[in-house]
N, C-alpha and C positions, 0 to 999 in steps of 0.2 A: 152436252149429255148426251152418255152413251143407253140409248133404249132401241129396244123391240116393240113395236106399234104394230105388229101382226099379230099379236096374241089376244087382239079385241079393244083389249085396256090395256094403256100405257103402261109398259113393263118396265120398272125401275129395275136395271141388272146394281147384283149387289153392293157391287164395290163405289156404286152409285147414289146407295141410300142415304138421306139426310134425315137429322132429327128433325120431327114436325111432316114429315109425309106419308098422307094415308094414302094405301094400298091397296089395290084389288086385283091379283095376280096368281100367276100358277107359280109355285116352289118345288122342290123334291126333297122329301122329308128326306136328313141324313141319318140323321138319329132322336129318338124320343125314349122319357123316361118320366116315370111319377114321381115324384119327389113331393114334399109336406113344404108346407110354408110353416115359420114359427108358431101361429096358431091351432095350428095342425090341419088345416084345409090344403086337401089334393090341388097339385097342380103340376102341367105338363112342363119338362123341359126339353124343347127340341131344340135342332140344328138344321137350320132349313137354307136350302143351296140351291145356284144358277151355274153356270159355263163358269161365271168367272169370281164366284169363292162362297163364303159361305157365311150366314148373321145366325145367331143364337136367339129365337122365340120362346115367349112364355103366355100361356093359355092359363089362365084362372078357373075357380072352382064354377062360379057361372057359368063360362064357355062352355065349360066341362060335361055341364047338365045339360046345359042344350046338344051340342056336336058330340056326344061320344068321347071314347078315348080310343077305340078300337083301330088305332093305325098303328104300323109298321114301316122302320128305315127300308129307307128304296119307294114308297108310295110319292105318286105325284099329287098333291093337293092344290087345291085353289085356299088361298087363304085373303081374310078382311081382315084388316088392323092399319094400326098407327107405329110411327118408326119412336124411339124413347132412346133416353142413353141412359147407359148404367155402367158406371165404375170406368165411366172415358170410353165406353164402346158401346155402338148402334144395337140394340134388339128390337124384333119385333112382339107386340103386343098382341095376341091375336084373339080377335073379336071374334070370326065365324071361318069356319075349314072345312071341307070337306074332299074327299079321297076323288083323285078324276083317272079315266084312261087317259092313257099317252094319246091317242087318238083326238082326245077332245082339245089338245092342246096345238094352235096351228102353228106353231115351231118348235117340235121338241128340242132342237139341237140348242138352245139355248141355256137349256133347265140340266142338260147332262153335262160332266164333264170328259175330258177326252185325254190322251197322256199327249207330252209333246213332240213326241216323235213318232214316223210313220210308222206302221205294223208292219207293211210289207219289208220293209228295209229291218227292222227288228226280227222278222222271222229267218230272213233272208241270212243275217246275222248270227243267230244259231246254227242254220245251217252248215254254216262255214266250222264253226266252230267244230259239230259233228263230226266233220268230212277229214280234220286234222287227227281222231285218236285212231289208237292199236288196240288191239286189233282190227280188222276191218271189217269183220261182224259185229263188231262192237259197233262201228260208226255207221253200217247197215239199220242196225237196231235203232238208232238213232235216229236216225233220218226217216225211216220208216214212220214209228210214230210222230216225229213232227209233222208230215207229211198228211198221213191218216186223222190227224186232228188242226189242220191246217185250220178252216171253218171256225172253229170254239176258241183257237187260240187269237183268228182275228179282232171278237168281239169279247173274250172272258174277261173278267176283273178279277183281280186278286183274292177281294174280299169284300162281302156285304159293305163296309162300312170304312172298316180298319187303318187301309192302307192299298195302297193304288186301286182305290174301289169305285174305277170307272173303266169302260169300253178300250180294251186293249190292254188294261194296265196288268194283266198277269203276266201275258207277252214281257211288257217293260221289267216288269219285275224279277223275270227272270233274267233276261240278257243280263240285267245290271249286277244280280248275282255271278252271273256266269264271268263278268268281266273281275269281279272283284276278287272272284276266286284264282281267275291266271295273273294276276296282281300278286296275290297272295303265293301264288307260286314260285315264282321267280325266287323267294327269299328262304320258302320251305320246300328244301332239296327231299327229303325222306314222304312227301307227299306224291301219290301216284298222279301224276295229271290227268294221265285217261279216264281214271272213274271218280277224280274229284271234278273234271269237267262234266262228264256221261253226270252224274247224282246233279250238279246244279243245273243241268239242262232240265232233267226229269223229275225235281223235287218235289213239285208242286205239280204233276202235267194230270194228276188225280180231280185238281180245283173242275177243267174242263168236265166231269163229270156231277162233282159236289154242287154245283151254283146254275142255279136257271139261266137260262142265255141271255136273258137281259140284264142278269148277278143281280137282281133284286129280292130274291132267297134260294132257298137250298131245293134241290130237287130231292124225292122219297128216298133213292141211294144214298144220298149226300148228307140225308138228316140219319139213317140208320146206321151208314158204315165211312161216311167221313173220307177226305180228298186221300188221307196219307193210307188207307187200305186201298183206297180202289187204285190209287195211283201202282202201289205195288202189285194189285191185280193186272192191269194194264199193262206194267212190262213184262210180269211172267206170261201172260197170252200171248204179247208179242214175241218173246224167245221160243216159245211153244211154237207157234205158226211158224219160225224160221227155224227150228231143228237144235237153237240155243241149248236148250234146258239145262245140258252140262257143264255149259260153259263155266270155266275156272271163275271168271270176274262177278256170275250173276246174283249170285248172293250177297256178292259187299256191296252192289248196286244196288239192290233190295233193300239191301241195311240202312243205305245211305235217304232211302225216301222214309224210312219207317222212323228213322231215328232224327230227322231232323227238325224236330221241335224242341230236343234235347232232353226232355223229361218229361214222366209220365202225366205229373197234375197238369202237364199243357198240350198232350193229346198222344206223346209219341208213344206205341208200343215198348219200345226198348230206349237206351240213352245209346249216344252213341259209343261205340266200339273201337273205329278204326281209327287212323289220319283224316282221312279222307270226310267219313260219317264226321267230324268233329268241326272238319273245318268247312262244311258247305252249311251246320247249322248256325257258324257262328256267326258266318257272311250273311245269310239267310237272317239271323236276327237283327242283325245291323242295316244291313239296305233296307229294312219292314220298319225300325225305330228312327230313320234318318227322314225316309220319309214321312211316320207318320208329324213327325216335326215340322219339316218343309211343310206341310199343308198348317199347321195348326199356327205358323207363325204366317202364315198370311192375313193374319187378325190380329194385332197387337195393342196393347194402350200408349199410351206416347213416354214410359219409361221404355217399352220395347215388351214387354212380359205380354202372353196369351193368358188365357183365363183354362184355368184347371183343367187337364188332358189328364183322363183318366190310366189312357194308356201307357203316357209316360209318367201316372203318379207323381203329377206336376204342373208347374208353371215354365215353359219354355223362356227365351230368354232370347230377343235376335243377334245381340250383338251391340259392340259400342258401336260398333264401327256402322251400324248401318242405323243409326241414331243421326241427329240433326246435333250440332255442337251446343245449341242452347237447350237440349231435351239431355243432352249426358252431360250438361253440368251444373242439373236440378240438384241429383244428390239424394238425400236420405227422407226431404223434407215433405214429400207425397208421398201420401198412402200408395203402398203398392197391395195391400186383400192378404 
């Protein structure tokens, strides 16, 4: 069994948890929501995680009265509880919980996810993309912005909890968006490659100022302004410093950043009004949705379905090719919830 005994008590990693296990160990709280039972009692619906995956957690009203509910996504917590099966999946019934500082965790690395790719390699890949852009002033602008934000890009997540929510997740997301945009450009000849690639690289650059360094919360300017406007301001300021305020492509590059959320109700000050902005918006959405699905599919029932995911607005399915022949032949006689 894969465990980490340096945590003081035996740490059973998420993928090795079994029904009946009694646990006293640390987790990162990936999400938390107050909900009600059928009888009207409050309970906390949690998602607890370590570097190997996530497991749902439930904290009933008696435990809430003892330990409170003032916890936030991103917190590191110490849990006492037990593992039970609910709808063919493990879940942890939390009897005791307290927030801890990361310094209290003997081996923090086992709690926080990291991306599968080297941040340094991803950064170099972005730099190579930037160097191919025309005119040279555009390439120089992007190269400068990337270098100025190197340290933040090495650690910044793409989000607190929705997708790529781990160290270096922002850089991974930006690179995969840029790759996808480059691929589409081969069949969409009317799209300006220079603007599209530049927009793909910079669309989320404001997140290095929106999110706290560890990605567990938002900075004051992140709360008050948000990464969309912060990103546009960063590009504007960098352009002013280089004497590029009147560059003919600058406003269109800023427009890609401003419109990449697509609709005003999703945080876009304006909707995409150029081919390049439209492309970056849809590829950004595609990349984030695929990542949300990948992460949801880390835990499925025996029929290959995840629990309900509010970001996907449904239960993702792993596909028949991921199931054993025996499971795929079970048919509709089993409850799918």
